[in-house]
C-alpha positions as CSV (number, residue, x, y, z in Angstrom):
1,X,116.0,122.9,106.4
2,X,113.0,124.3,108.2
3,X,111.8,121.3,110.1
4,X,111.4,117.6,110.2
5,X,107.7,118.1,109.7
6,X,108.3,119.8,106.4
7,X,110.8,117.1,105.3
8,X,108.1,114.5,105.9
9,X,105.6,116.6,103.9
10,X,108.1,116.9,101.1
11,X,108.6,113.2,100.9
12,X,104.9,112.5,101.0
13,X,104.1,115.1,98.3
14,X,106.9,114.2,95.9
15,X,106.4,110.4,96.0
16,X,102.6,110.8,96.1
17,X,102.7,112.9,93.0
18,X,104.8,110.2,91.3
19,X,102.3,107.6,92.2
20,X,99.5,109.8,90.8
21,X,101.5,110.2,87.6
22,X,101.7,106.4,87.3
23,X,97.9,106.1,87.8
24,X,97.3,108.9,85.1
25,X,99.6,107.0,82.7
26,X,97.6,103.8,83.3
27,X,94.3,105.4,82.7
28,X,95.5,107.4,79.6
29,X,97.2,104.4,77.9
30,X,95.8,101.0,78.7
31,X,93.0,101.8,81.1
32,X,94.0,99.2,83.6
33,X,97.0,98.4,85.8
34,X,99.9,96.5,84.3
35,X,102.7,94.6,85.9
36,X,105.2,97.3,85.1
37,X,103.1,100.0,86.7
38,X,102.3,97.9,89.7
39,X,106.1,97.2,90.2
40,X,106.8,100.9,89.8
41,X,104.2,101.8,92.4
42,X,105.6,99.2,94.8
43,X,109.1,100.6,94.3
44,X,107.9,104.1,95.1
45,X,106.1,102.9,98.2
46,X,109.2,101.1,99.4
47,X,111.3,104.2,98.8
48,X,108.8,106.2,100.9
49,X,109.1,103.7,103.8
50,X,112.9,103.8,103.7
51,X,113.0,107.6,103.7
52,X,110.5,108.0,106.5
53,X,112.4,105.4,108.5
54,X,115.6,107.5,108.0
55,X,113.8,110.7,109.1
56,X,112.4,108.9,112.2
57,X,115.9,107.6,113.2
58,X,116.6,108.8,116.7
59,X,120.3,107.9,117.2
60,X,121.9,110.4,114.7
61,X,125.1,112.2,115.5
62,X,124.9,115.2,113.1
63,X,121.2,115.8,112.5
64,X,121.7,118.7,110.0
65,X,123.9,116.5,107.7
66,X,121.6,113.5,108.2
67,X,118.5,115.5,107.0
68,X,120.4,117.1,104.2
69,X,121.4,113.7,103.0
70,X,117.8,112.5,103.1
71,X,116.8,115.5,100.9
72,X,119.6,114.5,98.4
73,X,118.4,110.9,98.4
74,X,114.8,112.1,97.9
75,X,115.8,114.1,94.8
76,X,117.9,111.3,93.4
77,X,115.1,108.7,93.9
78,X,112.5,111.0,92.4
79,X,114.7,111.6,89.4
80,X,115.2,107.9,88.8
81,X,111.4,107.2,89.2
82,X,110.5,110.0,86.8
83,X,112.9,108.5,84.2
84,X,111.2,105.1,84.7
85,X,107.7,106.6,84.4
86,X,108.8,108.4,81.2
87,X,110.1,105.1,79.8
88,X,106.7,103.4,80.2
Protein backbone atom coordinates (compact mmCIF):
# COMPACT_ATOMS: atom_id res chain seq x y z
CA UNK A 1 0.00 0.00 0.00
CA UNK A 2 1.39 3.36 -0.96
CA UNK A 3 -0.20 5.59 1.65
CA UNK A 4 -3.21 6.29 3.80
CA UNK A 5 -3.98 9.23 1.53
CA UNK A 6 -4.27 6.92 -1.48
CA UNK A 7 -6.45 4.50 0.47
CA UNK A 8 -8.85 7.31 1.33
CA UNK A 9 -8.89 8.38 -2.34
CA UNK A 10 -9.63 4.80 -3.43
CA UNK A 11 -12.54 4.55 -1.00
CA UNK A 12 -13.87 7.91 -2.17
CA UNK A 13 -13.56 7.12 -5.88
CA UNK A 14 -14.94 3.58 -5.75
CA UNK A 15 -17.98 4.38 -3.64
CA UNK A 16 -18.50 7.69 -5.44
CA UNK A 17 -18.57 5.87 -8.77
CA UNK A 18 -21.15 3.45 -7.39
CA UNK A 19 -23.38 6.33 -6.29
CA UNK A 20 -22.98 7.86 -9.73
CA UNK A 21 -24.02 4.54 -11.31
CA UNK A 22 -27.15 4.55 -9.16
CA UNK A 23 -28.03 8.07 -10.29
CA UNK A 24 -27.45 7.11 -13.94
CA UNK A 25 -29.74 4.11 -13.48
CA UNK A 26 -32.42 6.37 -11.98
CA UNK A 27 -32.27 8.81 -14.86
CA UNK A 28 -32.15 6.11 -17.53
CA UNK A 29 -35.10 4.09 -16.24
CA UNK A 30 -37.70 6.00 -14.23
CA UNK A 31 -36.30 9.52 -14.32
CA UNK A 32 -36.72 10.03 -10.59
CA UNK A 33 -35.41 8.55 -7.35
CA UNK A 34 -37.14 5.48 -5.99
CA UNK A 35 -37.12 3.98 -2.54
CA UNK A 36 -34.82 1.19 -3.70
CA UNK A 37 -32.25 3.57 -5.13
CA UNK A 38 -32.44 5.87 -2.10
CA UNK A 39 -31.85 2.90 0.19
CA UNK A 40 -28.90 1.77 -1.93
CA UNK A 41 -27.36 5.25 -1.84
CA UNK A 42 -27.83 5.37 1.93
CA UNK A 43 -26.15 1.97 2.28
CA UNK A 44 -23.22 3.16 0.16
CA UNK A 45 -22.81 6.31 2.24
CA UNK A 46 -22.90 4.31 5.48
CA UNK A 47 -20.22 1.97 4.12
CA UNK A 48 -18.13 5.01 3.21
CA UNK A 49 -18.41 6.33 6.77
CA UNK A 50 -17.46 2.96 8.26
CA UNK A 51 -14.40 2.54 6.03
CA UNK A 52 -13.14 6.08 6.61
CA UNK A 53 -13.58 5.63 10.36
CA UNK A 54 -11.47 2.46 10.18
CA UNK A 55 -8.77 4.27 8.20
CA UNK A 56 -8.70 7.08 10.77
CA UNK A 57 -8.44 4.68 13.74
CA UNK A 58 -5.35 5.64 15.73
CA UNK A 59 -4.91 2.69 18.09
CA UNK A 60 -3.96 -0.08 15.68
CA UNK A 61 -1.27 -2.61 16.48
CA UNK A 62 -0.35 -3.84 12.99
CA UNK A 63 -1.03 -0.98 10.59
CA UNK A 64 -0.04 -2.86 7.45
CA UNK A 65 -2.46 -5.72 8.14
CA UNK A 66 -5.15 -3.26 9.24
CA UNK A 67 -5.00 -1.27 5.99
CA UNK A 68 -4.82 -4.45 3.91
CA UNK A 69 -8.00 -5.62 5.61
CA UNK A 70 -9.67 -2.30 4.78
CA UNK A 71 -8.78 -2.81 1.10
CA UNK A 72 -10.31 -6.29 1.21
CA UNK A 73 -13.45 -4.94 2.87
CA UNK A 74 -13.69 -2.20 0.24
CA UNK A 75 -13.49 -4.75 -2.57
CA UNK A 76 -16.12 -7.00 -0.96
CA UNK A 77 -18.46 -4.09 -0.29
CA UNK A 78 -18.08 -2.75 -3.80
CA UNK A 79 -18.82 -6.17 -5.28
CA UNK A 80 -21.96 -6.54 -3.17
CA UNK A 81 -23.16 -3.06 -4.08
CA UNK A 82 -22.53 -3.67 -7.79
CA UNK A 83 -24.62 -6.83 -7.59
CA UNK A 84 -27.45 -4.86 -5.96
CA UNK A 85 -27.22 -2.15 -8.62
CA UNK A 86 -27.35 -4.75 -11.37
CA UNK A 87 -30.43 -6.28 -9.74
CA UNK A 88 -32.37 -3.02 -9.98
